[in-house]
PyMOL CGO cylinders between C-alpha atoms (Angstrom):
from pymol import cmd
from pymol.cgo import CYLINDER

trace = [
    CYLINDER, -19.55, 27.46, 23.10, -18.15, 30.94, 23.72, 0.3, 1, 1, 1, 1, 1, 1,
    CYLINDER, -18.15, 30.94, 23.72, -18.48, 33.69, 21.14, 0.3, 1, 1, 1, 1, 1, 1,
    CYLINDER, -18.48, 33.69, 21.14, -14.68, 33.98, 21.03, 0.3, 1, 1, 1, 1, 1, 1,
    CYLINDER, -14.68, 33.98, 21.03, -14.30, 30.28, 20.19, 0.3, 1, 1, 1, 1, 1, 1,
    CYLINDER, -14.30, 30.28, 20.19, -16.93, 30.53, 17.46, 0.3, 1, 1, 1, 1, 1, 1,
    CYLINDER, -16.93, 30.53, 17.46, -15.14, 33.54, 15.93, 0.3, 1, 1, 1, 1, 1, 1,
    CYLINDER, -15.14, 33.54, 15.93, -11.84, 31.67, 16.05, 0.3, 1, 1, 1, 1, 1, 1,
    CYLINDER, -11.84, 31.67, 16.05, -13.39, 28.66, 14.29, 0.3, 1, 1, 1, 1, 1, 1,
    CYLINDER, -13.39, 28.66, 14.29, -14.93, 30.92, 11.65, 0.3, 1, 1, 1, 1, 1, 1,
    CYLINDER, -14.93, 30.92, 11.65, -11.65, 32.67, 10.87, 0.3, 1, 1, 1, 1, 1, 1,
    CYLINDER, -11.65, 32.67, 10.87, -9.50, 29.51, 10.84, 0.3, 1, 1, 1, 1, 1, 1,
    CYLINDER, -9.50, 29.51, 10.84, -11.80, 27.08, 9.02, 0.3, 1, 1, 1, 1, 1, 1,
    CYLINDER, -11.80, 27.08, 9.02, -11.16, 25.92, 5.49, 0.3, 1, 1, 1, 1, 1, 1,
    CYLINDER, -11.16, 25.92, 5.49, -14.87, 25.66, 4.66, 0.3, 1, 1, 1, 1, 1, 1,
    CYLINDER, -14.87, 25.66, 4.66, -18.12, 26.53, 6.47, 0.3, 1, 1, 1, 1, 1, 1,
    CYLINDER, -18.12, 26.53, 6.47, -21.30, 24.82, 5.28, 0.3, 1, 1, 1, 1, 1, 1,
    CYLINDER, -21.30, 24.82, 5.28, -24.70, 25.42, 6.90, 0.3, 1, 1, 1, 1, 1, 1,
    CYLINDER, -24.70, 25.42, 6.90, -23.24, 26.16, 10.33, 0.3, 1, 1, 1, 1, 1, 1,
    CYLINDER, -23.24, 26.16, 10.33, -20.55, 23.47, 10.30, 0.3, 1, 1, 1, 1, 1, 1,
    CYLINDER, -20.55, 23.47, 10.30, -16.91, 24.59, 10.28, 0.3, 1, 1, 1, 1, 1, 1,
    CYLINDER, -16.91, 24.59, 10.28, -14.49, 22.17, 8.59, 0.3, 1, 1, 1, 1, 1, 1,
    CYLINDER, -14.49, 22.17, 8.59, -10.73, 22.36, 8.96, 0.3, 1, 1, 1, 1, 1, 1,
    CYLINDER, -10.73, 22.36, 8.96, -7.72, 20.13, 8.62, 0.3, 1, 1, 1, 1, 1, 1,
    CYLINDER, -7.72, 20.13, 8.62, -5.99, 18.69, 11.69, 0.3, 1, 1, 1, 1, 1, 1,
    CYLINDER, -5.99, 18.69, 11.69, -2.79, 17.29, 10.26, 0.3, 1, 1, 1, 1, 1, 1,
    CYLINDER, -2.79, 17.29, 10.26, -3.99, 14.57, 7.92, 0.3, 1, 1, 1, 1, 1, 1,
    CYLINDER, -3.99, 14.57, 7.92, -7.46, 14.41, 9.50, 0.3, 1, 1, 1, 1, 1, 1,
    CYLINDER, -7.46, 14.41, 9.50, -10.46, 16.71, 9.18, 0.3, 1, 1, 1, 1, 1, 1,
    CYLINDER, -10.46, 16.71, 9.18, -12.47, 18.22, 12.04, 0.3, 1, 1, 1, 1, 1, 1,
    CYLINDER, -12.47, 18.22, 12.04, -16.04, 19.46, 11.69, 0.3, 1, 1, 1, 1, 1, 1,
    CYLINDER, -16.04, 19.46, 11.69, -17.67, 21.53, 14.44, 0.3, 1, 1, 1, 1, 1, 1,
    CYLINDER, -17.67, 21.53, 14.44, -21.31, 22.57, 14.69, 0.3, 1, 1, 1, 1, 1, 1,
    CYLINDER, -21.31, 22.57, 14.69, -21.06, 26.31, 15.35, 0.3, 1, 1, 1, 1, 1, 1,
    CYLINDER, -21.06, 26.31, 15.35, -24.44, 26.28, 17.12, 0.3, 1, 1, 1, 1, 1, 1,
    CYLINDER, -24.44, 26.28, 17.12, -24.15, 23.32, 19.49, 0.3, 1, 1, 1, 1, 1, 1,
    CYLINDER, -24.15, 23.32, 19.49, -20.41, 22.65, 19.64, 0.3, 1, 1, 1, 1, 1, 1,
    CYLINDER, -20.41, 22.65, 19.64, -20.82, 19.03, 18.53, 0.3, 1, 1, 1, 1, 1, 1,
    CYLINDER, -20.82, 19.03, 18.53, -17.72, 17.81, 16.72, 0.3, 1, 1, 1, 1, 1, 1,
    CYLINDER, -17.72, 17.81, 16.72, -16.36, 14.99, 14.62, 0.3, 1, 1, 1, 1, 1, 1,
    CYLINDER, -16.36, 14.99, 14.62, -12.84, 14.05, 13.59, 0.3, 1, 1, 1, 1, 1, 1,
    CYLINDER, -12.84, 14.05, 13.59, -12.56, 12.02, 10.41, 0.3, 1, 1, 1, 1, 1, 1,
    CYLINDER, -12.56, 12.02, 10.41, -10.00, 10.70, 7.99, 0.3, 1, 1, 1, 1, 1, 1,
    CYLINDER, -10.00, 10.70, 7.99, -9.77, 12.45, 4.60, 0.3, 1, 1, 1, 1, 1, 1,
    CYLINDER, -9.77, 12.45, 4.60, -11.93, 9.69, 3.05, 0.3, 1, 1, 1, 1, 1, 1,
    CYLINDER, -11.93, 9.69, 3.05, -14.78, 10.49, 5.49, 0.3, 1, 1, 1, 1, 1, 1,
    CYLINDER, -14.78, 10.49, 5.49, -14.21, 7.59, 7.89, 0.3, 1, 1, 1, 1, 1, 1,
    CYLINDER, -14.21, 7.59, 7.89, -15.18, 8.74, 11.39, 0.3, 1, 1, 1, 1, 1, 1,
    CYLINDER, -15.18, 8.74, 11.39, -12.42, 8.61, 14.01, 0.3, 1, 1, 1, 1, 1, 1,
    CYLINDER, -12.42, 8.61, 14.01, -14.18, 10.37, 16.92, 0.3, 1, 1, 1, 1, 1, 1,
    CYLINDER, -14.18, 10.37, 16.92, -17.56, 12.05, 17.29, 0.3, 1, 1, 1, 1, 1, 1,
    CYLINDER, -17.56, 12.05, 17.29, -19.72, 13.84, 19.82, 0.3, 1, 1, 1, 1, 1, 1,
    CYLINDER, -19.72, 13.84, 19.82, -22.77, 13.98, 17.52, 0.3, 1, 1, 1, 1, 1, 1,
    CYLINDER, -22.77, 13.98, 17.52, -25.77, 11.70, 17.22, 0.3, 1, 1, 1, 1, 1, 1,
    CYLINDER, -25.77, 11.70, 17.22, -26.12, 9.48, 14.17, 0.3, 1, 1, 1, 1, 1, 1,
    CYLINDER, -26.12, 9.48, 14.17, -28.52, 11.81, 12.33, 0.3, 1, 1, 1, 1, 1, 1,
    CYLINDER, -28.52, 11.81, 12.33, -26.28, 14.86, 12.68, 0.3, 1, 1, 1, 1, 1, 1,
    CYLINDER, -26.28, 14.86, 12.68, -23.24, 12.76, 11.81, 0.3, 1, 1, 1, 1, 1, 1,
    CYLINDER, -23.24, 12.76, 11.81, -24.79, 11.61, 8.54, 0.3, 1, 1, 1, 1, 1, 1,
    CYLINDER, -24.79, 11.61, 8.54, -25.62, 15.24, 7.66, 0.3, 1, 1, 1, 1, 1, 1,
    CYLINDER, -25.62, 15.24, 7.66, -22.05, 16.37, 8.38, 0.3, 1, 1, 1, 1, 1, 1,
    CYLINDER, -22.05, 16.37, 8.38, -20.55, 13.52, 6.38, 0.3, 1, 1, 1, 1, 1, 1,
    CYLINDER, -20.55, 13.52, 6.38, -22.76, 14.43, 3.42, 0.3, 1, 1, 1, 1, 1, 1,
    CYLINDER, -22.76, 14.43, 3.42, -21.66, 18.08, 3.65, 0.3, 1, 1, 1, 1, 1, 1,
    CYLINDER, -21.66, 18.08, 3.65, -18.04, 16.95, 3.81, 0.3, 1, 1, 1, 1, 1, 1,
    CYLINDER, -18.04, 16.95, 3.81, -18.32, 14.66, 0.79, 0.3, 1, 1, 1, 1, 1, 1,
    CYLINDER, -18.32, 14.66, 0.79, -19.94, 17.42, -1.25, 0.3, 1, 1, 1, 1, 1, 1,
    CYLINDER, -19.94, 17.42, -1.25, -17.54, 20.20, -0.21, 0.3, 1, 1, 1, 1, 1, 1,
    CYLINDER, -17.54, 20.20, -0.21, -14.16, 18.61, 0.59, 0.3, 1, 1, 1, 1, 1, 1,
    CYLINDER, -14.16, 18.61, 0.59, -12.85, 19.67, -2.83, 0.3, 1, 1, 1, 1, 1, 1,
    CYLINDER, -12.85, 19.67, -2.83, -12.99, 23.29, -1.60, 0.3, 1, 1, 1, 1, 1, 1,
    CYLINDER, -12.99, 23.29, -1.60, -10.81, 22.66, 1.44, 0.3, 1, 1, 1, 1, 1, 1,
    CYLINDER, -10.81, 22.66, 1.44, -7.25, 23.94, 1.39, 0.3, 1, 1, 1, 1, 1, 1,
    CYLINDER, -7.25, 23.94, 1.39, -4.73, 21.28, 0.47, 0.3, 1, 1, 1, 1, 1, 1,
    CYLINDER, -4.73, 21.28, 0.47, -1.30, 21.39, 2.04, 0.3, 1, 1, 1, 1, 1, 1,
    CYLINDER, -1.30, 21.39, 2.04, 1.64, 21.58, -0.34, 0.3, 1, 1, 1, 1, 1, 1,
    CYLINDER, 1.64, 21.58, -0.34, 3.45, 18.27, -0.72, 0.3, 1, 1, 1, 1, 1, 1,
]
cmd.load_cgo(trace, "trace")
């Protein structure tokens, strides 16, 4: 992953936890590993829609999301 892409993810993410950048994509949430570029797209409840991570990394990311989703920006209704 290019340095420019990593900087963009850092500046546009709602939350960064242990090297994973989380941000909203419409109603879904995307998490990207800033070191490897692995990514997951999930529903707000944590259900995985798409992933390019192995099962171990995916379980780690889902745990980080469940613990920190309350800190993510919420769009005005």
